Structures are given as structure tokens and as C-alpha cells.
MARTI-64874 format. One line per 3 residues: number of its first residue (from 1); for each residue z, x, y of C-alpha. Coordinates in steps of 0.2 Angstrom, whole numbers, plus 5000, padded with zeros to 4 digits. Layout:
REM MARTI-64874
NUM) Z,X,Y ~ ... $
//
This chain:
REM MARTI-64874
1) 5759,5465,5571 ~ 5750,5470,5555 ~ 5731,5461,5555 $
4) 5728,5448,5541 ~ 5721,5454,5525 ~ 5726,5473,5528 $
7) 5744,5475,5526 ~ 5751,5491,5534 ~ 5753,5505,5522 $
10) 5763,5522,5522 ~ 5751,5535,5527 ~ 5751,5553,5520 $
13) 5742,5568,5526 ~ 5723,5568,5520 ~ 5724,5584,5509 $
16) 5743,5582,5503 ~ 5736,5577,5486 ~ 5721,5582,5474 $
19) 5713,5566,5471 ~ 5702,5564,5487 ~ 5697,5582,5487 $
22) 5692,5580,5469 ~ 5682,5565,5471 ~ 5673,5574,5487 $
25) 5670,5590,5477 ~ 5664,5580,5461 ~ 5653,5569,5472 $
28) 5644,5583,5480 ~ 5637,5589,5465 ~ 5628,5573,5460 $
31) 5624,5565,5477 ~ 5612,5569,5491 ~ 5617,5584,5502 $
34) 5614,5573,5518 ~ 5629,5562,5513 ~ 5644,5565,5524 $
37) 5660,5557,5530 ~ 5658,5550,5548 ~ 5666,5559,5562 $
40) 5676,5549,5574 ~ 5678,5534,5564 ~ 5696,5528,5564 $
43) 5693,5516,5550 ~ 5688,5531,5539 ~ 5701,5541,5544 $
46) 5716,5530,5542 ~ 5710,5523,5525 ~ 5707,5540,5518 $
49) 5726,5543,5519 ~ 5730,5528,5509 ~ 5732,5533,5489 $
52) 5725,5517,5483 ~ 5710,5517,5492 ~ 5706,5536,5493 $
55) 5693,5535,5479 ~ 5684,5519,5485 ~ 5683,5525,5505 $
58) 5678,5543,5499 ~ 5664,5535,5488 ~ 5659,5523,5501 $
61) 5653,5536,5514 ~ 5646,5547,5501 ~ 5638,5537,5487 $
64) 5637,5518,5493 ~ 5620,5512,5500 ~ 5628,5505,5515 $
67) 5638,5521,5519 ~ 5622,5532,5517 ~ 5613,5520,5529 $
70) 5627,5524,5542 ~ 5637,5508,5540 ~ 5656,5509,5541 $
73) 5671,5498,5537 ~ 5670,5488,5553 ~ 5651,5484,5550 $
76) 5657,5472,5537 ~ 5676,5468,5540 ~ 5675,5469,5559 $
79) 5687,5477,5570 ~ 5685,5491,5582 ~ 5683,5508,5573 $
82) 5685,5518,5589 ~ 5703,5513,5592 ~ 5718,5523,5586 $
85) 5730,5510,5587 ~ 5730,5501,5569 ~ 5736,5483,5577 $
88) 5722,5484,5591 ~ 5709,5490,5579 ~ 5713,5476,5567 $
91) 5715,5462,5581 ~ 5707,5445,5581 ~ 5701,5451,5598 $
94) 5693,5466,5591 ~ 5684,5454,5579 ~ 5693,5459,5563 $
97) 5689,5448,5549 ~ 5698,5458,5534 ~ 5693,5456,5517 $
100) 5685,5439,5510 ~ 5693,5429,5496 ~ 5683,5427,5481 $
103) 5676,5411,5486 ~ 5670,5417,5502 ~ 5662,5433,5496 $
106) 5644,5427,5495 ~ 5643,5421,5512 ~ 5651,5436,5518 $
109) 5638,5447,5511 ~ 5624,5434,5515 ~ 5629,5436,5533 $
112) 5618,5453,5534 ~ 5607,5451,5517 ~ 5600,5434,5524 $
115) 5595,5439,5540 ~ 5578,5446,5540 ~ 5578,5454,5558 $
118) 5593,5463,5554 ~ 5588,5469,5536 ~ 5571,5474,5543 $
121) 5580,5488,5552 ~ 5585,5496,5535 ~ 5572,5492,5524 $
124) 5557,5480,5527 ~ 5556,5478,5508 ~ 5572,5472,5504 $
127) 5572,5453,5500 ~ 5583,5441,5510 ~ 5584,5428,5499 $
130) 5598,5433,5488 ~ 5611,5420,5494 ~ 5599,5405,5492 $
133) 5594,5411,5474 ~ 5612,5414,5471 ~ 5616,5396,5476 $
136) 5604,5390,5463 ~ 5612,5399,5449 ~ 5626,5392,5438 $
139) 5638,5406,5446 ~ 5633,5400,5464 ~ 5634,5381,5459 $
142) 5652,5384,5452 ~ 5657,5395,5467 ~ 5653,5380,5478 $
145) 5663,5369,5467 ~ 5678,5380,5470 ~ 5679,5390,5455 $
148) 5685,5407,5459 ~ 5682,5415,5442 ~ 5664,5415,5442 $
151) 5654,5431,5446 ~ 5650,5434,5464 ~ 5641,5449,5473 $
154) 5655,5462,5470 ~ 5657,5457,5451 ~ 5639,5463,5448 $
157) 5635,5477,5462 ~ 5654,5482,5466 ~ 5662,5483,5482 $
160) 5663,5501,5490 ~ 5652,5509,5477 ~ 5636,5500,5479 $
163) 5621,5511,5472 ~ 5602,5506,5471 ~ 5597,5500,5454 $
166) 5586,5516,5452 ~ 5601,5527,5451 ~ 5607,5528,5433 $
169) 5626,5527,5438 ~ 5621,5510,5448 ~ 5630,5495,5440 $
172) 5613,5486,5441 ~ 5603,5500,5433 ~ 5594,5493,5419 $
175) 5603,5503,5406 ~ 5620,5497,5414 ~ 5615,5479,5416 $
178) 5622,5474,5399 ~ 5639,5482,5402 ~ 5640,5473,5419 $
181) 5636,5457,5413 ~ 5648,5460,5398 ~ 5662,5464,5408 $
184) 5664,5444,5410 ~ 5654,5438,5395 ~ 5662,5447,5382 $
187) 5679,5441,5389 ~ 5685,5428,5377 ~ 5699,5421,5387 $
190) 5687,5419,5402 ~ 5673,5411,5393 ~ 5684,5400,5383 $
193) 5685,5387,5398 ~ 5665,5386,5400 ~ 5663,5385,5380 $
196) 5651,5401,5382 ~ 5650,5412,5366 ~ 5655,5431,5370 $
199) 5644,5438,5355 ~ 5628,5440,5367 ~ 5631,5458,5372 $
202) 5635,5464,5354 ~ 5619,5454,5348 ~ 5608,5461,5361 $
205) 5614,5480,5357 ~ 5606,5477,5339 ~ 5591,5469,5345 $
208) 5574,5476,5346 ~ 5575,5474,5365 ~ 5594,5483,5367 $
211) 5588,5496,5355 ~ 5573,5500,5365 ~ 5582,5501,5381 $
214) 5599,5508,5377 ~ 5594,5520,5362 ~ 5575,5523,5367 $
217) 5579,5523,5385 ~ 5563,5513,5389 ~ 5567,5506,5405 $
220) 5553,5493,5403 ~ 5562,5484,5390 ~ 5572,5468,5395 $
223) 5589,5466,5401 ~ 5600,5452,5403 ~ 5593,5449,5421 $
226) 5574,5450,5414 ~ 5577,5434,5406 ~ 5590,5425,5415 $
229) 5585,5431,5431 ~ 5595,5440,5445 ~ 5602,5431,5458 $
232) 5596,5414,5452 ~ 5603,5417,5435 ~ 5601,5402,5424 $
235) 5598,5400,5404 ~ 5580,5397,5400 ~ 5576,5378,5398 $
238) 5569,5373,5382 ~ 5552,5370,5390 ~ 5552,5387,5398 $
241) 5556,5398,5385 ~ 5538,5402,5381 ~ 5535,5407,5400 $
244) 5550,5417,5400 ~ 5545,5427,5385 ~ 5528,5428,5389 $
247) 5531,5436,5405 ~ 5530,5452,5395 ~ 5522,5445,5379 $
250) 5507,5439,5389 ~ 5495,5438,5374 ~ 5508,5430,5363 $
253) 5511,5417,5375 ~ 5492,5413,5377 ~ 5491,5410,5359 $
256) 5507,5400,5357 ~ 5502,5388,5371 ~ 5485,5384,5364 $
259) 5492,5381,5347 ~ 5497,5366,5338 ~ 5513,5373,5333 $
262) 5519,5372,5353 ~ 5515,5354,5352 ~ 5525,5350,5336 $
265) 5540,5361,5343 ~ 5540,5351,5360 ~ 5540,5335,5349 $
268) 5555,5340,5339 ~ 5564,5348,5355 ~ 5563,5365,5348 $
271) 5563,5379,5361 ~ 5547,5389,5356 ~ 5549,5408,5354 $
274) 5568,5408,5350 ~ 5566,5396,5336 ~ 5558,5410,5325 $
277) 5564,5425,5334 ~ 5582,5421,5341 ~ 5587,5424,5358 $
280) 5600,5439,5360 ~ 5599,5447,5343 ~ 5580,5447,5341 $
283) 5574,5458,5327 ~ 5558,5469,5325 ~ 5545,5457,5318 $
286) 5538,5461,5301 ~ 5526,5452,5289 ~ 5542,5449,5279 $
289) 5545,5434,5292 ~ 5531,5426,5284 ~ 5537,5420,5268 $
292) 5544,5403,5259 ~ 5557,5413,5250 ~ 5575,5406,5252 $
295) 5581,5419,5264 ~ 5564,5421,5274 ~ 5562,5413,5291 $
298) 5549,5401,5288 ~ 5559,5393,5273 ~ 5571,5386,5286 $
301) 5558,5373,5291 ~ 5546,5373,5276 ~ 5546,5375,5258 $
304) 5532,5380,5245 ~ 5525,5362,5241 ~ 5507,5365,5242 $
307) 5507,5357,5259 ~ 5495,5363,5273 ~ 5508,5372,5282 $
310) 5515,5380,5266 ~ 5496,5386,5262 ~ 5495,5392,5279 $
313) 5509,5402,5279 ~ 5506,5411,5263 ~ 5488,5413,5268 $
316) 5493,5421,5283 ~ 5504,5433,5274 ~ 5492,5438,5262 $
319) 5479,5442,5274 ~ 5491,5454,5284 ~ 5498,5461,5267 $
322) 5479,5465,5262 ~ 5475,5473,5278 ~ 5491,5483,5279 $
325) 5488,5490,5261 ~ 5471,5495,5265 ~ 5478,5505,5280 $
328) 5490,5513,5270 ~ 5478,5517,5257 ~ 5465,5524,5270 $
331) 5479,5535,5279 ~ 5484,5543,5263 ~ 5465,5547,5258 $
334) 5462,5553,5275 ~ 5478,5563,5274 ~ 5473,5571,5258 $
337) 5457,5576,5265 ~ 5465,5584,5282 ~ 5477,5595,5269 $
340) 5462,5601,5261 ~ 5457,5609,5278 ~ 5442,5596,5280 $
343) 5437,5592,5299 ~ 5443,5574,5300 ~ 5446,5570,5319 $
346) 5432,5557,5320 ~ 5439,5548,5305 ~ 5456,5549,5313 $
349) 5448,5538,5328 ~ 5442,5526,5314 ~ 5459,5525,5307 $
352) 5466,5520,5324 ~ 5454,5506,5326 ~ 5462,5499,5309 $
355) 5478,5501,5316 ~ 5473,5492,5331 ~ 5466,5478,5320 $
358) 5482,5476,5311 ~ 5493,5475,5327 ~ 5480,5463,5334 $
361) 5482,5453,5319 ~ 5500,5452,5319 ~ 5500,5445,5336 $
364) 5486,5433,5330 ~ 5500,5425,5320 ~ 5505,5416,5336 $
367) 5490,5405,5334 ~ 5497,5399,5317 ~ 5478,5397,5311 $
370) 5476,5406,5294 ~ 5457,5406,5294 ~ 5456,5414,5312 $
373) 5469,5426,5306 ~ 5459,5430,5289 ~ 5443,5433,5300 $
376) 5452,5445,5311 ~ 5459,5454,5296 ~ 5442,5455,5288 $
379) 5436,5466,5303 ~ 5451,5478,5300 ~ 5447,5478,5282 $
382) 5429,5483,5285 ~ 5436,5498,5296 ~ 5447,5503,5283 $
385) 5433,5503,5270 ~ 5424,5515,5282 ~ 5439,5526,5283 $
388) 5440,5527,5265 ~ 5423,5530,5262 ~ 5421,5544,5275 $
391) 5439,5551,5267 ~ 5430,5552,5250 ~ 5416,5559,5257 $
394) 5427,5574,5266 ~ 5436,5575,5249 ~ 5419,5576,5238 $
397) 5413,5590,5251 ~ 5429,5600,5249 ~ 5426,5599,5230 $
400) 5408,5605,5233 ~ 5413,5618,5243 ~ 5426,5624,5230 $
403) 5415,5623,5216 ~ 5401,5632,5227 ~ 5414,5646,5231 $
406) 5420,5647,5213 ~ 5401,5650,5207 ~ 5399,5662,5221 $
409) 5415,5672,5217 ~ 5410,5672,5198 ~ 5392,5679,5203 $
412) 5399,5691,5213 ~ 5412,5697,5201 ~ 5397,5699,5188 $
415) 5387,5708,5200 ~ 5401,5720,5205 ~ 5406,5723,5186 $
418) 5388,5727,5182 ~ 5386,5738,5196 ~ 5400,5747,5192 $
421) 5396,5749,5173 ~ 5378,5756,5180 ~ 5386,5768,5191 $
424) 5398,5774,5177 ~ 5382,5777,5166 ~ 5374,5788,5178 $
427) 5389,5798,5180 ~ 5391,5801,5161 ~ 5372,5806,5161 $
430) 5375,5819,5175 ~ 5390,5825,5166 ~ 5381,5828,5150 $
433) 5365,5836,5159 ~ 5377,5848,5169 $
//
């Protein structure tokens, strides 16, 4: 009698087709040399002969984190791997449990991953609270309610090809996270039932975060799980938005937390950072955001009506524009001096101080205090003035050197011409005397 959840299939010789061999050979080129198929494992020997499972089983023992750790099919699915007889190996007496249904997957994986004593034998640093966190997530809550459509462990980590997050081919590697989450969250039919939009991944890919991670390959840039969480995934609540963003943008969070704008936003029920910057489609911030033009960000809430708020917005923009223009002018002068061959290394350090002042001033916007921002920009302006003065001095020295070289060249030319004429005179006298 065939065991439950694992119907009998027609076997074929292991190497009668090219697919398993191709998988093994190609995997050998990219996976550790120590990975190998287990010997004397009836589960592996049998399942490798099945057409539709050859790839999964091959990859499990060669690439999967469990397979690399020496675990086999029976460690998850039960049964006796030492028995040759299929029915006996997958009998209830042998402890066979088969493949879990979608609703049972979290508890199925949690049998091991929630057991600290068992997990310590593999990696003492592996967390054992994933199942507990999953139950706090919207995915986990819906799973308990009997919703088989929500994501479980295998939807994110896969089933027989689970790789560590550090591997680029892992489904939970930082650069793969948007694709992994997007498999469900870009499915319009699936998301329709929950009233969830499906443009998050497309928006993210265009955002400053997405461009940094996906195009710039900056693994420190946030992906979906950095904001929503891993196993305890939840959309950030209104009151926690600034804390979520502040996990990376620490100084911005401190400034915003102490500002009057935070109080105003909370009174209005506005969610902090995303009110101005958006959530998935976050653009690179520029001074142009501080404007009361019809298409500008601030004009969504404010108008140029001479109020304290509008004056503050225009004042902050003016301070930043002045400092940015001063930096541009100072850099242009310094570049001219360098092109003339002057030594300007020390002035470059001063210019960097001006850049840092502009960077700090842009961050200071989150205090929403025009006077404080103006004072900070004044420090940068003073540094820019120093750079411009030193660059002018370098250019003046170049002109002095150039004029001195011209004068010296003229004097030398006159002396050489005079010497030549004197020598010619002497030669003519000697010729006449001879």
C-alpha cells in the first residue's frame, strides 16, 4: 500500500536522462566541493529516479542548507531511509508524515526551528523565535484563520533549495527580496481579495532605495523586510513610521522627534516621514522639495500666504540655495586653480568641509526651524568664502609666476640676442684683421 502524501511513481534508471546529470554538473561549478549526494540513503536513491523531482532532490543535497548540514528527506518527512522497500520505508510504523498541507507548513518547519536544543547542534547563533514572530504577522494570523493563500515558510525560503541569505542565489538574499515578495504582491488576482495594491515592487524599483540596492548593489540599502520585518512582517503603523525609518536615518529621526512638526503630524493623524517622502517610491531628496510652487511637495499642505509656515519654508530654501551656490562657485574656482597646475590639496580639504556643511544643513531641515538652519548654513558659507579666497590666492600666484616667467624669458632673450651680436662683431673684426 502506498504511503499517504507520496503516491507511487514509475521509476527510471538514474542516468537514463540528461536532466539530473546536467543539474549535478552545473551545480558542481558554483557550489562547495564538499557537497555530495549521500550514500546508502534509500530516500535519495528513490527520489532521484523520479522525473518531476530529480532537480529538487539533486539541489537539496548539493545546495540546500539542510542537505549541506547532513540532513535527509526523512529528517523532515519521517520514514526510514535505510529500508529498500518503499511501503515499509513510508509506513506509519516508520514514522512517515509526508508533505504537509499549506496550512501546516509553519508548524512543520517550527518543529525544529523552535527547538533551541536541536538547533544549537547546527548553529548556536540561529534564532529560534521565527514561528512565534510569524504568528504575530498578518501572514501568520491569516494562516491561523485557515487562509491557505498567505505566505508560509516555503513561499519565501523555498522547499528543497533553501540557501543562506548571504548567497546571491538565495531567495532571501537582500537583492532577491523584492522579487521574492513580489511573487505574491504583484499578483493582482491574489491581492484583490485583500484589497492590497500591486504596484509596490515597481515603485520600489524606481525609488532611491531600490536603485541603490538593485542597480548600485549596495547591500546596506533597505529591501522590503528591512521596513516590514522578516518573520513578523507587518505594515508600519502611523505612530511608528518615524521609528522604522529612523532605524537607518538616525539623525533625521532625532531632529524630527524633537520638532514641532511631529506634534502637528500626530494631531492630524499623518504618518510622519512618508507624508513628505512617500513609502515605496521614495525619491532622492533635493532642495526643490522646499517650495510653494503648485507642483512642489510643500504646496500639498501650505500656500504662499505670508504665514509663519510659508516664511519658514521659503527661508529654509533660500538658506540652502545660497550655500549650494557658494559651494558651486568655490568648487569652480578651485578647479581653475588646479587646472593651472597649482597645489590645492589643502584647499580641497576646506572644500570638503563646505560639502559636509551642506549635507548637515539638508538633514537639519527635519528640525523645521528656519533660524537654526540659517545659522548652520552660515558656517558653511564662511568655509566656502575661505575656499574662494584661497583659490583666488592660488590663481593670483599663478598669474605672478606666469608674468615673472614672461619677464625672465624676455630678459634672457634680450641677453642671448645681445651676446649673439657681440660674438658676431668679434668674428667680423677677426676676419678683417686676418
